N, C-alpha and C positions, 0 to 999 in steps of 0.2 A: 762453612762458607755463608749457607744462608740464614741458624743461627747466628756468628758473630756480627755477623750483619744489622740485623735485629734493631738495633736504637739506629739504622741508617735510613729513613722513609727512604728514602729512593731505590730500598728493596722491596719494599708494596708490591709495584702493579708485576714482580714475578708470582708472589704472594696469590695474586688476585688473579693469575689468567692463567698458569702453570701449576696448580695445589699441587703441588707426591704426596706421598704420605705423610703423615707423623710421627714424629721421630724417633716418640719418645720422650723428651728436655719437656715435654710442655704439661703445665697442670693447675688445676682449678687453684682459686684459691677461694670462688665462692662453695658457700658452706650446704644449699640447696639444690637440686638443679630443674626445679621449674620456678614461675611465680609463685609469690604468696597474696592475699588478700590482706591486706592491712587489718582489715577486720576481723582476720584469727586469729581465736583467741590466746595461740600460743608466740603465735609472733608484735601481736599488743601488750601482751608482756612480759618478752624483753627490752634490755635499757634502751635510751633510746642512740643514736651514733653516735660516729664521734662526732663535735665541731663540726659542721662543715667551713672549711677553708677559703676566707673571702678573693675567691681566684680574680673577682671583677675590677675590685681596687687593688688588691697585693698581688699583682697576679705570681707562681710562683719561681722563685728565680734558681738557676742550678743548683746551689750547696746545696738550696731547700731538697733537693732529690734524694739525697740521705739523708733528713733527718725527719721530711714529712711526711709518716707514710702513708700511699698510698691505698693499699692494700685494708689497713683499719674501718676504712667509710662504707668496705663494698658491704653487700648481699643481698638473697635472691631477687633482688627486684634494681642492683642498679646495674638496667639494664635498659637501653634502647632501642625504642620501636617506634618505627615509620609507617602511618597507614597511606595506602594510596587507593585512587582510583581514577574512572574516568569525569572532565568535564560535564559540570552539574550535578554530579552523585556530593549526595552532605555527608560530606565528613568530618567534619568540627566535634555534630554529637560524639559520632562514635569516640573516638578519641580523646575526646572531656569525659568521657565515661569510663572508660578504660582507662586512664590518670589517675579520676577518682580511685578510681577502686584498691590499686595497687600504690597509692601515695609516690605516682609518680609527676617532675614538672612538665605540664602542657606549654606546647611551643606550638603555635597554629602557624600556617602558613606565609610562603614568606611572600606578600605583599606588593607588586607595582608602585605605589603610594611608598615606602619605603625609602623606594630609591629615588621619588621624585622628588620628597621632602625633602630639607635642607633640617639639621638639628634645630636650630631656633625658626622651624616653622615657615620656612619660603619657599613654595611652588614655583622648579624651575622651569616649568614648565608655562610659565605665567610669561616668559620671552618666545613662544609658537606665534604668534601676530603677526611677529617683529622682521621671520625668517622663516628665508625658500623652505618648503618641505622636508631635504635634503642634510638642513640644519635643524627640524623641529625633535623635541623628546616624543617620540610614538610610543602613546601611551595602547590599553588593547581596547579604548575606542574608538581611537583612531583607525586599525588593526580592521577592525571585526567589522568600519562601517565602509571600510575601501572597497569602490563598484567592483575596480579591477585585482588581483592579487599582486600584479608586477607593480603598483603604483605603491605600494605596501614593501617594496627593494628594505628604504632607511628600517623597520624593524629588526632589519639586525644587530642592530646597536645595542638599544633594547634586550632585545632577548641574551646578547653576550651578559648583558648589567647585568638581568635578572639573574644568567648565573654565577656572579660573581655572587650576589647576595644570595644567593638561598648555598653555596654555597663555605661562607660565612656563618654562615646560622647555626651548618651542621657543624661545622668544627667546632663552636660554644658549648652544642649539643653535648658533645663529646665530654668537651672541657666541666662543660657543669657532674655530670654522673662521676668525677673524676675525682673532682675535687669536693664534694656532698657529697655522694653515696646513692643519692637518691636519683631514681631511671630517671628517661623521661621517650614521651611520647610526642612524636613530631607528626604535624600532617603536612604531606610532602617533604621531598628530598633530594639532594643536588643531583643525585643518582638518572632521578623519572624523573629530569629540566629537558632530557634526550627527544623522552615521547613525543613534545610538540617541537621542538625544531622540528624533528622529521618528519609531525604533520604536514607544517609549513613551508617544508620544501616542496614536499608533495605535491601545494594546491600550487604553488608556484609561487610563493611569498616571498619566500628565499631567493637566492639564482646558484650554480651550482658551487663558483668560486667563494659566497658568502658562507654558504652550510656546510662548504670541506675547511672554512676558517672556523667555524663551530667546531668541528667533530676534531681539528687540531687539540683545540682549548680543551675543552669536555674532556677528549681520553687521556692529556698530556696531565692533567689537575686530581681528575677525579678520583685516580688509580693510589692518590696520596692517601686519601683515609680510608680508614679500618670501613668493614661494613655493619651494617645494625644489626641488633639482634636478632630482628624478625623485620619480615614486610608481613605485611597486613594490604590483602586486596579486595577493595571495595566493589563487585561485581555485577553488572547490568549490563542490559545489553544497551545498543546503540540507541535504539526508538524510546526506547524509559529514559538516556542521559535528557534526547532534546524535548524529552514533555518536560521535564522539571526545567532545563531551561527558559523554558516559553512563560512556565508559572512564576521564576523571579522575574519573569517582566522588563530586563532591560532592552529595550528598544535596537540599540545597537547587535543586540547576539540573536535574538529573535528574529532580524529582521536579516543580520548576517547571509551573503553568497559566499563568507569563506568560513564559518560555525556553521558546516554545514555536516549533515549523516555519513556523509563523503570521510569529512573529517575526523569525528568520534573516532568511524571504526582503526582513521590511519593511528592515534592517539594509542584504541585498544592494542592494536596488532604489533606495534611497537612494545608496549610492555610488555609481548607473551613471547616477543619475538626476539629482543635484545636486549629490557633493559633486565628481568630475572636470570635468562639462561646464567648472568656474570655475576650473582649471586647466592647460586641453588645449592652449591657445593658451603658457602662462611653462613651463612644466616638461614632462618627457619623461615617456610613460606607460609601462608595462610590467604583460604579467602571466601569470606562468606556474601550469598548471595542475599544483597539491598529491593529484588520487586516483593518480598516477603518483608512484614516487618521483624528486624532483628530483635530478637529473642537473648537479651544480655547475660541472664542466668545461664543458659550451654553456652553461649560462649566464653562466660570467664570459667568455668568448669571446663571448656577445653584449652583455656588459656593458663589452668594452673597445672592438668595435667600434660602440659605439652615442656619438655625437658630445652632448657633451655644452656645446660649449662657441658663445658664443655674446653677444649677442644679432646674428644678422651683417645687413649693409647695408642694405637694401630689402627683403629676404630675410623674415626671420619674425623672430618677438617673443618664442621661448624665452629665458627666465633674464636680460629685462631688467632685472630689479629687483634681480640681481645686480653691475649695471655701471653704475653711475655719468656721467654728462657728462661733458665735460670739461670742468674747472675748475671741478670736486667732487671732492677726493678722498676714497677712500673710507674712507677715519680718520673722518669727519665722519660719515659710517651707521654704523661703528662704536661709536663715540661715543656712538649716540643708544641700540643696540642692551645698552650697556655700565651693571652698575649706578649709578656716579653721572645715571645718564639715570631710573630706580631712578621719579622722582619720576612723569612723565609717563606712564607706563603707568598707575602707583595713581590717580591722577584721571582715566586717562581710565576704569576704570570704575566711578569712585564717582559722576564725572559722570552717568551712568546711573540713573536714578530707578524706585526701585521702587513699581509704583501701588500705592496701598491697597486695593484691592478684590478683591488676594489674599491668599484669606486663609490659606495655604499656604504665603506670608512675610512677613508679618506677626502681630504679637501681638497679644494683648485685655489685658486690667487683670494678671487673675490670670495670663497665662502670660508677662508681666512681672518679675511676682512669683518666679517659678521659675522662669528664667533669672537673675534677678539671685541668691537666695537658693541655685542648685543649679548652674547652670552657671557663672555670675563666682565661683563658691568653689572649684572644680575649682581644684587643684595646677595642671594645665597652662593656665588661665588667669591663673591672680592674680599668679600668679609671674615679674617678667621673664626675660628667658632667660636671665642670666649669673650665677641666685639655685638650690639644688638646697633645694628646702626638705626630703628625704630626708635631707639631711646638712646645712642649715644652713649651708651653705657657699656662697662667692660666688663 
């Protein structure tokens, strides 16, 4: 039954949480077991990959899954690597170095500005001075500047929006691999968003009911995504992270009563206790110590020698979500991660109803008036994306 239902993504939660023995129908399409540096003479001498499909402008349509084959674009480096680590640890240099070495696309961490700025460059936080705290668009500076964690309960709305942004970015990363054959290295993932939510709950920022709703959204959506091929965790003690935070010198971080060493320990504990165990059976795990200078030559050698092929018949379950069973082409899964299937992902979030007893997510009559007369009248909300009110041009 698991094999017959594979094309239906609702089967993924079963696969991710209760993985059984591989039944022998899975087999790898990728010709080699590990990553290969693009400077390797043998790799460099190969013919170029099949022309990438322009998935952003012309997403694959369902009839094309039978003619526009996905497997023809893939090679050893068509993998998804996620770089994780605590707050303050420099992850971008590591990610860019690895991406360059293996000819992969680098995707930076999803930033809050991507949520607050509209397509035309309007900052929707411009309305914050005109509305009450509950209606404001809470950002990280407002969160960490709060003297009392209870004053920041309304950050839950932003936390949920950041989660949705990370979800969409991860889905696009998978789509990029299947449409171009180029692997992806991305900073943080939708899966690790949980570590920050849990730390915010332990610090008192998120209420019990608010946190319970976050967990409902998290566990009912992230299970629909396939796991990355590799998690790379850049490890360092919390004291090191605090020093790095002080070095970058943001006053609202350095002087925060919320972003403390205890908060960083809560982040680290959740990584170890809740996030990584979920994916140990399905992904490769790597940890590198950040307290001493990274030796990229040794790291690249380590990655060269790490098998990312599978799943292997009757041996393990790693990478099984990236391999459809016999009779189901990978293009079917590729279609489900494309823009023409966006309705499914949108509907998935819409069907998770917000309970009426979570005050930080629900408005009373006066607050609705604020939203309708101030928020909705802001240029970032009022006009369609194709109209610019500054120039009055379409």
